[in-house]
N, C-alpha and C positions, 0 to 999 in steps of 0.2 A: 401343851399337855400335862399341869400337875393342874389350872383349872379345868382339865375334863377330868381326872380322878378325881377331886373335890369337887366335884358337881354330879359324879355319879353315885362318890360313898354318900353324899346326901338327899343320892333319887332314892340309895338304897334304903339309908333309915326311914329317910320317909317311908316308903313301902309296910319297911315289917312293922313302923309302930300304926300305919293302916289297919292290920290284921286285928290289932286287939278291935275293933267297932265291929265284925266280925263274929268273935266268940263269944258275944254279947249275948241273955240272952235275949228273947220276943217280952215285949210290955205289957202287947196289949192282944192277948192270947183271951175269948172268946170262952172256948170251951172246956165248961168243968168237970178234969181227967183223972184220974192220976197221974202227973207226973215222973218221969223217970232220972234222978239224980244225970245231972249233967256231969264231963269228962273233966278233968282240973288240967285241961291244960290253960287257963286264966292264970293260972298261978307260975306255970312256968315259961311264961310269953317273958316276959322282965328279964328274966336269966338269960338266956335263949338271946337276946337282944344286946345284950351285954356281951358275951362270947362272940356274937357276931361283928361287932367291934372291936373286942380285942385279937379277933380271929386276922380278922382285916386291917388290923394296925400291924401285927406283927410281920403281914403278910405285904405289906408294900415299905415297911420300914426295908427288910429282906431287900427291895426291891432299889432300891434306893440304896442301897451302901455296896451294892454289884454293881452297878449302876459305877460308881467314885473310882 
């Protein structure tokens, strides 16, 4: 069961890490138009990853304490 939880947590972190690839702007845009600035979502992604990891640790720690 412990291996399953660890695999789930690692898979979740990997999925969150791959979200940063979607937030990058395209580099081969050939049109010459006036672009609107992108939303500042790139600034918040590392903080949200740390928040989710901390929240997951706290929740998993509560379950192990309650199981004892």
